[in-house]
MARSETOR-419027 format. One record per residue (C-alpha): x, z, y. Coordinates in nm, 4 decimals, always signed. Layout:
N
node x->X; z->Z; y->Y $
...
END
This chain:
252
node x->-6.5515; z->+5.3891; y->+0.3065 $
node x->-6.2945; z->+5.4764; y->+0.0047 $
node x->-6.3873; z->+5.1218; y->-0.1020 $
node x->-6.3203; z->+4.9618; y->+0.2250 $
node x->-5.9726; z->+5.1183; y->+0.2679 $
node x->-5.8924; z->+5.0258; y->-0.0743 $
node x->-6.0300; z->+4.6452; y->-0.0203 $
node x->-5.7861; z->+4.6695; y->+0.3246 $
node x->-5.4600; z->+4.8315; y->+0.1257 $
node x->-5.5157; z->+4.5228; y->-0.1368 $
node x->-5.5464; z->+4.2734; y->+0.1400 $
node x->-5.2478; z->+4.3993; y->+0.2794 $
node x->-5.0324; z->+4.3946; y->-0.0154 $
node x->-5.1519; z->+4.0160; y->-0.1024 $
node x->-5.0402; z->+3.9539; y->+0.2760 $
node x->-4.7164; z->+4.1203; y->+0.2528 $
node x->-4.6562; z->+3.9600; y->-0.1203 $
node x->-4.7193; z->+3.6134; y->+0.0766 $
node x->-4.5271; z->+3.6454; y->+0.3657 $
node x->-4.2207; z->+3.7607; y->+0.0851 $
node x->-4.2773; z->+3.4601; y->-0.1219 $
node x->-4.2701; z->+3.1987; y->+0.1446 $
node x->-3.9323; z->+3.4010; y->+0.2968 $
node x->-3.8332; z->+3.3606; y->-0.0525 $
node x->-3.8473; z->+2.9782; y->-0.0581 $
node x->-3.7410; z->+2.9047; y->+0.2673 $
node x->-3.3999; z->+3.1054; y->+0.2104 $
node x->-3.3625; z->+2.9184; y->-0.1318 $
node x->-3.4405; z->+2.5772; y->+0.0183 $
node x->-3.1926; z->+2.6676; y->+0.3280 $
node x->-2.9171; z->+2.7614; y->+0.1011 $
node x->-2.9873; z->+2.4890; y->-0.1296 $
node x->-2.9404; z->+2.2414; y->+0.1985 $
node x->-2.6378; z->+2.4256; y->+0.3297 $
node x->-2.2857; z->+2.2502; y->+0.2515 $
node x->-2.0413; z->+2.4635; y->+0.0483 $
node x->-1.7854; z->+2.5625; y->+0.2455 $
node x->-1.4257; z->+2.4025; y->+0.1855 $
node x->-1.1993; z->+2.5725; y->-0.0902 $
node x->-0.9322; z->+2.7664; y->+0.0854 $
node x->-0.5842; z->+2.5922; y->+0.1041 $
node x->-0.3480; z->+2.7391; y->-0.1314 $
node x->-0.0690; z->+2.9336; y->+0.0359 $
node x->+0.2070; z->+2.6567; y->-0.0498 $
node x->-0.0048; z->+2.4025; y->+0.1599 $
node x->-0.0479; z->+2.3876; y->+0.4970 $
node x->-0.2789; z->+2.0356; y->+0.5606 $
node x->-0.4456; z->+1.7768; y->+0.3490 $
node x->-0.5880; z->+1.4567; y->+0.4269 $
node x->-0.7602; z->+1.1356; y->+0.2456 $
node x->-0.6895; z->+0.8099; y->+0.3465 $
node x->-0.4095; z->+0.9226; y->+0.5847 $
node x->-0.2267; z->+0.6770; y->+0.8020 $
node x->+0.1410; z->+0.7063; y->+0.9510 $
node x->+0.3242; z->+0.4512; y->+1.1131 $
node x->+0.6208; z->+0.4218; y->+1.3727 $
node x->+0.6746; z->+0.1565; y->+1.6424 $
node x->+1.0525; z->+0.0660; y->+1.8438 $
node x->+1.0020; z->-0.1689; y->+2.1624 $
node x->+0.6065; z->-0.2274; y->+2.0542 $
node x->+0.6669; z->-0.3189; y->+1.7381 $
node x->+0.5943; z->-0.1480; y->+1.4234 $
node x->+0.8917; z->-0.0041; y->+1.2222 $
node x->+0.6943; z->+0.0995; y->+0.9061 $
node x->+0.3687; z->+0.2019; y->+0.8013 $
node x->+0.2737; z->+0.4688; y->+0.5089 $
node x->-0.0647; z->+0.4743; y->+0.3838 $
node x->-0.1976; z->+0.6951; y->+0.1203 $
node x->-0.5482; z->+0.7779; y->-0.0145 $
node x->-0.4461; z->+1.1545; y->-0.0652 $
node x->-0.2195; z->+1.3850; y->+0.1913 $
node x->-0.0777; z->+1.7115; y->+0.1353 $
node x->+0.1866; z->+1.9022; y->+0.3183 $
node x->+0.3806; z->+2.2457; y->+0.2005 $
node x->+0.3555; z->+2.5542; y->+0.4029 $
node x->+0.7368; z->+2.4717; y->+0.5216 $
node x->+0.6292; z->+2.1481; y->+0.6707 $
node x->+0.9518; z->+1.9745; y->+0.4976 $
node x->+0.7889; z->+1.8350; y->+0.2077 $
node x->+0.4688; z->+1.5830; y->+0.1854 $
node x->+0.3374; z->+1.4673; y->-0.1242 $
node x->+0.1652; z->+1.1246; y->-0.1148 $
node x->-0.0856; z->+0.9329; y->-0.4278 $
node x->-0.1743; z->+0.6068; y->-0.3716 $
node x->+0.0704; z->+0.5052; y->-0.1533 $
node x->+0.1343; z->+0.1604; y->+0.0253 $
node x->+0.4726; z->+0.1508; y->+0.2656 $
node x->+0.5230; z->-0.1160; y->+0.4772 $
node x->+0.9002; z->-0.1675; y->+0.6452 $
node x->+0.8785; z->-0.4207; y->+0.9124 $
node x->+1.1404; z->-0.6920; y->+1.0258 $
node x->+1.2690; z->-0.6456; y->+1.3774 $
node x->+1.0374; z->-0.9080; y->+1.5031 $
node x->+0.7589; z->-0.7614; y->+1.3082 $
node x->+0.6891; z->-1.1080; y->+1.1527 $
node x->+0.7612; z->-1.0233; y->+0.8430 $
node x->+0.7334; z->-0.6823; y->+0.6004 $
node x->+0.8481; z->-0.5549; y->+0.2649 $
node x->+0.5703; z->-0.3903; y->+0.0939 $
node x->+0.6085; z->-0.1158; y->-0.1440 $
node x->+0.3520; z->+0.0470; y->-0.3651 $
node x->+0.3302; z->+0.3628; y->-0.5890 $
node x->+0.1069; z->+0.6108; y->-0.7394 $
node x->+0.2624; z->+0.9162; y->-0.6221 $
node x->+0.5514; z->+0.9486; y->-0.3963 $
node x->+0.7040; z->+1.2695; y->-0.1898 $
node x->+0.8444; z->+1.2521; y->+0.1310 $
node x->+1.1495; z->+1.5035; y->+0.2635 $
node x->+1.0652; z->+1.4999; y->+0.6702 $
node x->+1.4295; z->+1.6470; y->+0.7411 $
node x->+1.6291; z->+1.3750; y->+0.5437 $
node x->+1.3363; z->+1.0770; y->+0.6324 $
node x->+1.3598; z->+1.0218; y->+0.2388 $
node x->+1.0819; z->+0.8827; y->+0.0619 $
node x->+1.0852; z->+0.9284; y->-0.2944 $
node x->+0.8757; z->+0.7983; y->-0.6046 $
node x->+0.9759; z->+0.9052; y->-0.9481 $
node x->+0.6821; z->+0.7281; y->-1.1347 $
node x->+0.6770; z->+0.3132; y->-1.1290 $
node x->+0.7178; z->+0.1146; y->-0.8253 $
node x->+0.6402; z->-0.2396; y->-0.7136 $
node x->+0.8386; z->-0.3952; y->-0.4550 $
node x->+0.7580; z->-0.7373; y->-0.2532 $
node x->+0.9682; z->-0.8646; y->-0.0131 $
node x->+0.9454; z->-1.0942; y->+0.3070 $
node x->+0.5294; z->-1.1193; y->+0.3130 $
node x->+0.4429; z->-1.2943; y->+0.6223 $
node x->+0.2691; z->-1.0101; y->+0.8826 $
node x->+0.0278; z->-1.2994; y->+0.9676 $
node x->-0.2581; z->-1.3487; y->+0.6912 $
node x->-0.2401; z->-1.7440; y->+0.7369 $
node x->+0.1709; z->-1.7162; y->+0.6489 $
node x->+0.1205; z->-1.4887; y->+0.3659 $
node x->-0.1302; z->-1.6985; y->+0.2009 $
node x->+0.1260; z->-1.9941; y->+0.2101 $
node x->+0.4121; z->-1.7454; y->+0.0223 $
node x->+0.2138; z->-1.6931; y->-0.2801 $
node x->+0.4042; z->-1.6968; y->-0.5648 $
node x->+0.7216; z->-1.7606; y->-0.3701 $
node x->+0.8321; z->-1.3973; y->-0.2967 $
node x->+1.0844; z->-1.1653; y->-0.4582 $
node x->+0.8917; z->-0.9290; y->-0.6461 $
node x->+1.0714; z->-0.6253; y->-0.8146 $
node x->+0.9541; z->-0.3381; y->-1.0559 $
node x->+1.1493; z->-0.0338; y->-1.1057 $
node x->+1.0911; z->+0.3200; y->-1.1099 $
node x->+1.2946; z->+0.6425; y->-0.9340 $
node x->+1.2564; z->+0.4490; y->-0.6178 $
node x->+1.4443; z->+0.6081; y->-0.2816 $
node x->+1.3306; z->+0.5008; y->+0.0455 $
node x->+1.5251; z->+0.5634; y->+0.3883 $
node x->+1.2740; z->+0.5788; y->+0.6643 $
node x->+1.5190; z->+0.4988; y->+0.9331 $
node x->+1.7003; z->+0.2096; y->+0.7963 $
node x->+1.4490; z->+0.0765; y->+0.5324 $
node x->+1.6764; z->+0.0857; y->+0.2518 $
node x->+1.5501; z->+0.1525; y->-0.0888 $
node x->+1.7574; z->+0.2018; y->-0.4046 $
node x->+1.7494; z->+0.3001; y->-0.7748 $
node x->+1.9329; z->+0.3802; y->-1.0630 $
node x->+1.6985; z->+0.2946; y->-1.3379 $
node x->+1.6467; z->-0.0516; y->-1.5045 $
node x->+1.4915; z->-0.3008; y->-1.2490 $
node x->+1.2918; z->-0.6299; y->-1.3183 $
node x->+1.2277; z->-0.9335; y->-1.0673 $
node x->+1.0755; z->-1.2340; y->-1.0388 $
node x->+1.1486; z->-1.4921; y->-0.7615 $
node x->+1.0241; z->-1.8695; y->-0.6662 $
node x->+1.1625; z->-2.0412; y->-1.0365 $
node x->+1.3097; z->-1.7562; y->-1.1615 $
node x->+1.2991; z->-1.3914; y->-1.3293 $
node x->+1.6053; z->-1.1046; y->-1.3921 $
node x->+1.7043; z->-0.7820; y->-1.4540 $
node x->+1.9391; z->-0.5206; y->-1.4008 $
node x->+1.9909; z->-0.1295; y->-1.4314 $
node x->+2.0528; z->-0.0144; y->-1.0934 $
node x->+1.9238; z->-0.1875; y->-0.7729 $
node x->+1.9631; z->-0.1590; y->-0.3664 $
node x->+1.8197; z->-0.3433; y->-0.0804 $
node x->+1.8717; z->-0.3244; y->+0.2799 $
node x->+1.6184; z->-0.5035; y->+0.4934 $
node x->+1.8509; z->-0.5250; y->+0.7735 $
node x->+2.0990; z->-0.7173; y->+0.6118 $
node x->+1.8552; z->-0.8873; y->+0.3878 $
node x->+2.0933; z->-0.8000; y->+0.0918 $
node x->+1.9746; z->-0.7213; y->-0.2719 $
node x->+2.2345; z->-0.5642; y->-0.4840 $
node x->+2.1459; z->-0.5605; y->-0.8777 $
node x->+2.4236; z->-0.3210; y->-1.0064 $
node x->+2.4784; z->-0.3139; y->-1.3665 $
node x->+2.4082; z->-0.5545; y->-1.6858 $
node x->+2.2936; z->-0.8304; y->-1.4719 $
node x->+2.0731; z->-1.1470; y->-1.6181 $
node x->+1.8897; z->-1.4016; y->-1.4919 $
node x->+1.6805; z->-1.6947; y->-1.5918 $
node x->+1.6396; z->-2.0111; y->-1.3520 $
node x->+1.3440; z->-2.2626; y->-1.4116 $
node x->+1.4668; z->-2.5026; y->-1.2313 $
node x->+1.4248; z->-2.8266; y->-1.5008 $
node x->+1.2692; z->-2.8038; y->-1.8337 $
node x->+1.5870; z->-2.5792; y->-1.9913 $
node x->+1.6230; z->-2.2730; y->-1.7834 $
node x->+1.9652; z->-2.1558; y->-1.6975 $
node x->+2.0470; z->-1.8267; y->-1.7907 $
node x->+2.2993; z->-1.6521; y->-1.6324 $
node x->+2.4964; z->-1.2872; y->-1.6805 $
node x->+2.6830; z->-1.1076; y->-1.4671 $
node x->+2.8445; z->-0.7899; y->-1.4102 $
node x->+2.6674; z->-0.7238; y->-1.0828 $
node x->+2.4938; z->-0.9492; y->-0.8160 $
node x->+2.4649; z->-0.9503; y->-0.4624 $
node x->+2.1751; z->-1.2063; y->-0.3197 $
node x->+2.1505; z->-1.2893; y->+0.0627 $
node x->+1.8800; z->-1.4258; y->+0.1831 $
node x->+1.9927; z->-1.5140; y->+0.4694 $
node x->+2.2550; z->-1.7398; y->+0.3410 $
node x->+2.0564; z->-1.8435; y->+0.0521 $
node x->+2.3304; z->-1.7565; y->-0.1891 $
node x->+2.4051; z->-1.5239; y->-0.4581 $
node x->+2.7669; z->-1.3772; y->-0.5475 $
node x->+2.8341; z->-1.2966; y->-0.9325 $
node x->+3.0657; z->-1.0338; y->-0.9461 $
node x->+3.3205; z->-0.8957; y->-1.2170 $
node x->+3.2371; z->-1.1790; y->-1.4341 $
node x->+2.9884; z->-1.4265; y->-1.5218 $
node x->+2.8225; z->-1.6491; y->-1.8112 $
node x->+2.6246; z->-1.9393; y->-1.7756 $
node x->+2.3846; z->-2.0930; y->-2.0358 $
node x->+2.1849; z->-2.4045; y->-2.0707 $
node x->+2.0427; z->-2.4867; y->-2.4221 $
node x->+2.3249; z->-2.5307; y->-2.6804 $
node x->+2.5927; z->-2.5195; y->-2.3875 $
node x->+2.7446; z->-2.2144; y->-2.2347 $
node x->+3.0588; z->-2.0919; y->-2.0127 $
node x->+3.2286; z->-1.8035; y->-1.9578 $
node x->+3.3666; z->-1.7463; y->-1.6402 $
node x->+3.5006; z->-1.4713; y->-1.3502 $
node x->+3.3073; z->-1.4067; y->-1.0300 $
node x->+3.1076; z->-1.6779; y->-0.8668 $
node x->+2.8841; z->-1.7840; y->-0.6071 $
node x->+2.5995; z->-1.9703; y->-0.6528 $
node x->+2.3682; z->-2.1736; y->-0.3405 $
node x->+2.0052; z->-2.1902; y->-0.3483 $
node x->+1.8510; z->-2.4884; y->-0.2188 $
node x->+1.4779; z->-2.5187; y->-0.1938 $
node x->+1.4342; z->-2.3404; y->-0.5380 $
node x->+1.7230; z->-2.5287; y->-0.6891 $
node x->+2.0531; z->-2.3821; y->-0.7838 $
node x->+2.4016; z->-2.4752; y->-0.7151 $
node x->+2.6956; z->-2.3266; y->-0.8862 $
node x->+3.0015; z->-2.3245; y->-0.5966 $
node x->+3.2634; z->-2.1720; y->-0.7820 $
END
């Protein structure tokens, strides 16, 4: 009887040990397969998102569209931080848009101002139709600058920092720039330099400031202006340059 009892007790111990081992394996496997709980948001952040998209329409036509790889809104709801940003500001008829690309930007919801402290690239007048956009390659104005402000209600963009730009058969730079997509006017504020590659010998132009009116295909050189081609040069006052199919003609 004693031997029998010992065998029974030993058998119970073995069974219980086996059950415990199986339970341990099951719990370990379950814990391994259970996804980690998302980290709690900091107190200063109310929401986050990846591949975020926001747009607004007016009379059925998209006014602007913002895309960002990462989105983060602060707890007050007044400031949004964006990373990997692409902003499209559409014309009133929706047939063209100005595209802004930046690594980082901050949006003040109350003021409707998007600000990017780092490098910014702006491409003006892209056709919304992909077929039309393909025809424009190399003919669009592209501006590279930094510390740019964008006003969401009007689409205006401006900076006080140096800006470089390229356009069909030309390039230039200035200190400070402003662009209004509604009037389609580009204002290069100070220390303007232009190069026009309309012939084998480019025309070099300098001016105190400049306004380019896309709708009129004209450039206003303000304050003063200088023209130079090869060994020829001319100092002048304010002047107007008319652009015709990539060529420039000085009006006065």
